[in-house]
C-alpha positions as CSV (number, residue, x, y, z in Angstrom):
1,X,-18.3,-29.9,3.2
2,X,-19.4,-26.6,5.3
3,X,-23.1,-25.5,4.8
4,X,-23.7,-22.0,4.3
5,X,-27.2,-20.3,6.1
6,X,-26.4,-16.9,4.7
7,X,-24.6,-15.7,1.0
8,X,-20.7,-15.9,1.4
9,X,-18.4,-14.0,0.0
10,X,-14.4,-14.6,-1.2
11,X,-12.6,-11.7,-0.9
12,X,-8.8,-11.5,-1.5
13,X,-6.0,-8.6,-0.8
14,X,-3.3,-9.4,-3.3
15,X,0.6,-8.3,-2.7
16,X,3.8,-8.5,-4.1
17,X,4.9,-10.2,-1.2
18,X,1.8,-11.3,1.1
19,X,-1.7,-12.2,-0.2
20,X,-4.4,-12.1,2.4
21,X,-7.5,-14.1,1.4
22,X,-10.9,-14.4,3.8
23,X,-14.3,-15.7,3.6
24,X,-16.9,-13.4,5.0
25,X,-21.0,-14.6,5.7
26,X,-23.2,-11.8,4.5
27,X,-26.1,-10.8,7.1
28,X,-28.2,-8.1,7.1
29,X,-25.9,-6.1,5.2
30,X,-23.1,-7.0,7.3
31,X,-19.8,-9.2,7.0
32,X,-18.4,-11.7,9.3
33,X,-15.7,-12.7,9.0
34,X,-15.3,-17.3,8.4
35,X,-12.4,-17.6,7.7
36,X,-8.7,-15.9,7.5
37,X,-5.5,-17.6,5.4
38,X,-2.2,-15.5,5.4
39,X,-0.2,-16.7,2.0
40,X,3.6,-15.7,1.0
41,X,2.6,-14.2,-2.7
42,X,5.2,-15.7,-4.3
43,X,4.7,-19.8,-3.4
44,X,1.8,-20.1,-6.2
45,X,2.3,-19.1,-10.0
46,X,-1.5,-17.6,-10.2
47,X,-4.4,-16.0,-7.9
48,X,-6.4,-19.0,-9.3
49,X,-4.1,-21.4,-7.8
50,X,-4.1,-20.2,-4.2
51,X,-8.0,-19.4,-4.2
52,X,-8.2,-23.4,-4.8
53,X,-5.8,-24.0,-1.9
54,X,-7.9,-21.8,-0.2
55,X,-10.9,-23.4,-0.4
56,X,-9.5,-26.6,0.0
57,X,-8.6,-25.8,3.4
58,X,-11.9,-23.8,4.2
59,X,-15.0,-25.7,2.1
60,X,-17.1,-23.1,2.2
61,X,-19.1,-22.0,-1.6
62,X,-19.0,-18.6,-2.4
63,X,-21.5,-17.0,-4.0
64,X,-19.8,-13.9,-4.4
65,X,-15.9,-12.3,-4.9
66,X,-13.9,-9.6,-4.9
67,X,-9.9,-8.7,-4.9
68,X,-7.6,-6.4,-4.9
69,X,-4.5,-6.7,-7.1
70,X,-1.1,-4.6,-7.4
71,X,-1.3,-3.4,-11.1
72,X,-3.4,-2.1,-13.6
73,X,-7.0,-3.7,-14.0
74,X,-7.8,-4.1,-18.0
75,X,-10.8,-6.3,-19.1
76,X,-10.9,-8.2,-15.8
77,X,-7.0,-9.3,-16.5
78,X,-3.9,-7.6,-13.9
79,X,0.2,-8.5,-14.3
80,X,0.8,-7.6,-11.2
81,X,3.4,-5.0,-11.4
82,X,5.7,-7.0,-8.7
83,X,4.5,-10.5,-8.6
84,X,4.7,-12.7,-12.0
85,X,1.1,-13.5,-12.5
86,X,-1.9,-12.4,-14.5
87,X,-4.7,-12.1,-11.9
88,X,-7.4,-13.4,-14.3
89,X,-11.5,-12.7,-13.0
90,X,-13.2,-15.0,-15.7
91,X,-10.2,-17.8,-14.6
92,X,-11.3,-17.8,-10.8
93,X,-14.9,-17.1,-11.6
94,X,-14.7,-20.3,-13.4
95,X,-13.1,-21.8,-10.5
96,X,-15.3,-20.7,-8.0
97,X,-18.5,-21.8,-9.9
98,X,-19.9,-18.0,-10.3
99,X,-20.9,-15.7,-12.6
100,X,-18.5,-13.1,-11.9
101,X,-15.5,-11.8,-9.9
102,X,-14.5,-8.3,-9.1
103,X,-11.1,-7.7,-9.5
104,X,-9.4,-4.0,-9.2
105,X,-6.6,-2.3,-8.4
106,X,-5.1,-2.9,-4.7
107,X,-5.3,1.0,-3.8
108,X,-9.0,0.8,-5.3
109,X,-9.2,-1.6,-2.7
110,X,-7.8,-0.1,0.2
111,X,-9.7,3.8,-0.7
112,X,-12.8,1.8,-0.1
113,X,-12.0,0.3,2.4
114,X,-11.0,3.1,4.5
115,X,-14.6,4.0,5.1
116,X,-15.5,1.2,7.0
117,X,-12.5,1.7,9.5
118,X,-12.7,3.3,13.5
119,X,-11.1,6.4,14.7
120,X,-8.3,3.6,16.6
121,X,-7.3,2.6,13.0
122,X,-5.7,5.6,12.2
123,X,-2.2,7.3,13.9
124,X,-3.1,11.3,13.2
125,X,0.2,13.3,11.8
126,X,-1.7,16.2,11.0
127,X,-4.4,17.5,11.9
128,X,-5.8,20.0,9.9
129,X,-9.2,20.6,9.5
130,X,-10.9,17.2,10.1
131,X,-14.7,18.5,9.2
132,X,-13.4,19.4,5.2
133,X,-14.9,17.7,3.1
134,X,-13.7,16.6,-0.6
135,X,-11.2,14.8,-2.4
136,X,-8.7,11.8,-0.6
137,X,-5.2,11.1,-1.7
138,X,-3.8,7.4,-0.3
139,X,-0.8,6.5,-0.7
140,X,1.2,3.4,0.9
141,X,4.7,1.9,0.0
142,X,5.4,-1.6,0.8
143,X,6.8,-3.7,-1.5
144,X,5.6,-1.1,-4.4
145,X,4.4,2.0,-4.2
146,X,0.5,2.1,-4.6
147,X,-1.4,5.6,-5.1
148,X,-4.8,6.7,-5.5
149,X,-7.2,9.5,-5.6
150,X,-10.7,8.9,-3.7
151,X,-12.7,11.5,-5.4
152,X,-15.3,13.3,-3.9
153,X,-18.9,13.9,-5.6
154,X,-20.8,15.8,-2.7
155,X,-22.2,12.4,-1.0
156,X,-19.8,9.7,-1.6
157,X,-16.1,9.3,-2.3
158,X,-15.1,7.3,-5.7
159,X,-11.6,5.8,-5.7
160,X,-9.6,6.1,-8.6
161,X,-6.8,4.0,-10.1
162,X,-3.0,5.2,-10.2
163,X,0.6,4.2,-11.2
164,X,1.6,7.1,-10.2
165,X,4.2,5.4,-7.9
166,X,6.0,5.1,-11.3
167,X,6.1,8.3,-11.6
168,X,9.7,10.8,-12.2
169,X,11.7,11.4,-8.9
170,X,12.0,14.6,-7.8
171,X,15.0,15.5,-6.1
172,X,14.5,18.7,-3.5
173,X,17.7,19.2,-2.0
174,X,21.7,18.1,-2.7
175,X,21.7,15.1,-1.0
176,X,18.7,14.1,-2.8
177,X,20.2,15.1,-6.0
178,X,22.9,12.7,-5.5
179,X,20.8,10.1,-4.6
180,X,19.0,10.4,-8.2
181,X,22.4,10.2,-9.8
182,X,23.3,7.3,-7.8
183,X,20.2,5.3,-9.1
184,X,20.3,6.6,-12.1
185,X,23.3,4.5,-12.5
186,X,21.8,1.5,-11.1
187,X,18.2,1.8,-12.9
188,X,18.2,4.5,-15.4
189,X,14.7,5.7,-14.6
190,X,14.4,6.6,-11.5
191,X,10.7,6.4,-9.8
192,X,9.6,7.3,-6.6
193,X,8.8,3.3,-6.2
194,X,12.4,3.1,-6.5
195,X,12.5,5.0,-3.0
196,X,9.7,4.4,-1.5
197,X,9.1,0.4,-0.7
198,X,10.7,-2.1,0.9
199,X,13.9,-2.3,-1.9
200,X,13.9,1.7,-1.5
201,X,15.0,1.9,1.9
202,X,17.6,-0.9,0.7
203,X,18.2,1.7,-1.9
204,X,18.9,4.9,-0.2
205,X,20.9,2.7,2.8
206,X,23.1,1.8,0.1
207,X,23.5,5.1,-1.5
208,X,24.3,6.6,1.8
209,X,27.1,3.8,3.1
210,X,28.9,4.9,-0.8
211,X,28.7,8.5,-0.6
212,X,29.5,8.7,2.9
213,X,32.1,5.7,2.6
214,X,31.2,4.4,5.5
215,X,32.6,0.9,6.7
216,X,29.5,-1.1,7.6
217,X,30.0,-3.4,11.1
218,X,30.0,-6.7,10.9
219,X,26.6,-7.5,12.8
220,X,24.9,-5.1,10.3
221,X,26.7,-7.2,7.0
222,X,25.4,-10.7,8.9
223,X,22.0,-9.4,9.5
224,X,21.6,-7.8,6.0
225,X,22.7,-11.0,4.3
226,X,20.3,-13.4,5.9
227,X,17.2,-10.9,6.7
228,X,14.6,-8.5,4.9
229,X,16.8,-6.0,4.0
230,X,14.3,-3.0,5.1
231,X,13.4,-4.7,8.1
232,X,16.9,-4.5,9.3
233,X,17.2,-0.7,8.3
234,X,14.8,0.3,10.0
235,X,14.8,-1.9,12.9
236,X,18.6,-0.4,13.3
237,X,17.6,3.3,13.3
238,X,14.2,2.5,15.3
239,X,16.8,0.9,18.0
240,X,19.2,3.1,17.8
241,X,22.0,0.9,16.4
242,X,23.4,2.4,13.7
243,X,23.5,6.0,12.8
244,X,24.2,5.1,9.1
245,X,20.3,3.1,9.0
246,X,19.3,6.2,11.3
247,X,19.9,8.6,8.2
248,X,18.1,6.5,5.7
249,X,14.7,5.8,7.7
250,X,15.1,9.4,7.9
251,X,16.3,10.1,4.3
252,X,13.4,7.7,3.2
253,X,10.9,9.4,5.2
254,X,11.4,12.8,4.2
255,X,10.8,11.3,0.5
256,X,7.6,9.8,1.5
257,X,6.2,13.5,3.0
258,X,7.6,15.1,-0.1
259,X,5.6,12.7,-2.4
260,X,2.5,12.7,-0.3
261,X,2.5,16.5,-0.5
262,X,3.1,16.3,-4.9
263,X,0.1,14.0,-4.3
264,X,-2.6,15.7,-2.0
265,X,-2.1,18.7,-4.7
266,X,-2.4,17.0,-7.7
267,X,-5.8,15.5,-6.1
268,X,-6.3,18.4,-4.2
269,X,-6.9,16.1,-0.9
270,X,-8.8,18.4,1.4
271,X,-10.7,15.9,2.3
272,X,-7.5,13.9,3.5
273,X,-4.1,12.3,2.8
274,X,-4.2,8.7,4.1
275,X,-0.7,6.6,4.1
276,X,-1.4,2.7,4.1
277,X,0.9,-0.1,3.2
278,X,3.3,-2.4,5.1
279,X,5.8,0.1,5.6
280,X,4.1,2.9,7.7
281,X,2.8,1.7,10.9
282,X,6.0,-0.6,11.7
283,X,7.8,3.0,11.7
284,X,5.2,5.5,13.1
285,X,7.2,6.2,15.9
286,X,9.7,7.7,13.7
287,X,7.2,9.3,11.2
288,X,6.0,11.1,13.7
289,X,9.0,13.4,14.7
290,X,8.4,15.9,12.3
291,X,10.6,15.0,9.2
292,X,7.4,13.3,7.2
293,X,5.3,16.4,7.7
294,X,8.1,19.2,7.2
295,X,8.2,17.7,3.8
296,X,4.8,17.0,3.2
297,X,4.4,20.8,3.6
298,X,7.3,22.1,1.8
299,X,5.5,23.8,-1.1
300,X,6.0,27.1,-1.2
301,X,3.5,29.4,-2.2
302,X,1.0,26.4,-1.4
303,X,1.8,24.9,2.0
304,X,-0.3,27.1,4.3
305,X,-3.2,25.6,2.4
306,X,-2.0,21.9,2.7
307,X,-1.7,22.4,6.4
308,X,-5.3,22.2,7.0
309,X,-5.5,19.2,5.2
310,X,-5.6,16.1,7.4
311,X,-3.0,13.4,7.6
312,X,-3.4,10.1,9.2
313,X,-1.7,6.5,8.7
314,X,-3.7,3.9,8.6
315,X,-2.6,1.0,11.4
316,X,-5.8,-1.6,10.1
317,X,-3.5,-4.2,7.8
318,X,-7.3,-5.0,6.9
319,X,-8.7,-2.2,5.0
320,X,-7.8,-3.4,1.9
321,X,-9.2,-6.8,2.5
322,X,-12.3,-4.8,3.6
323,X,-12.8,-2.8,0.5
324,X,-12.0,-5.8,-2.3
325,X,-14.9,-8.0,0.2
326,X,-17.3,-4.6,-0.5
327,X,-16.1,-4.2,-4.2
328,X,-16.9,-8.1,-4.8
329,X,-20.6,-7.5,-3.9
330,X,-21.3,-5.0,-6.9
331,X,-20.1,-8.5,-8.7
332,X,-18.2,-6.0,-11.3
333,X,-15.5,-7.6,-13.5
334,X,-13.6,-4.7,-14.0
335,X,-12.7,-1.4,-13.3
């Protein structure tokens, strides 16, 4: 077993599709990464079993641990929203042989991690007033749709957990109203997550294919059958291989912008709106073309005020992992 000269911290960013685990050494109030492994979440039955595997690969003895998980956390437990797990902080603590493990919502972890990012870790969609202080908002579309507000107390930010991604979808056009009816027939309750997620991109594409009575080309049918459907549609759109995929991605982006504007209003995010998750960095070329911001600003009387809110895409996919690590140092069981 490796011998640690410094305090060791285990951190995890748990996702519905993938999970990142890392070990850090705490040196002079700074974290230095010792080990990192990316897992397919569905390959494990629990966070505890994944941690056991990780420590077999990297035989260190952590003194602290923190994890961000995709769902609400209560009494140190979380039933992940898009993963058949119950993450249990006390169980992981026993595995590690430590007193406490920090377990927080993944968007709270992402919110904490923003403070440690550098200017190059962002793509700016709207400069706004970069000097403004105040609350921040965070949205992350990936396997699901995560949301969080970062309350500004005048000195520092306090991320707040949210399950706002499951709120009712509000159409803003006749086409979106028809999309709502289509999804209502399929699912009953239509949340923003049904649209702003990996499966959401495919839902939108499927609706447009039926609505426009478009015949799907054989090459696209084959790629959709054997690959990640959202990735196939996005790639075909970005490369100009399919007009229908392009329309689906643009509709996705418009709905994403509208919901970002909704969250900005709900939290009055004068300090900035941050777009995280795995999807946005892959489609930044399309996000920057204006559809996102047009929908974001389409808020009637308050459109002018929203124009002053900075809007940035988080390009660093380790932000949530760093936030989980920082929370783990506090050795808090729950949020």
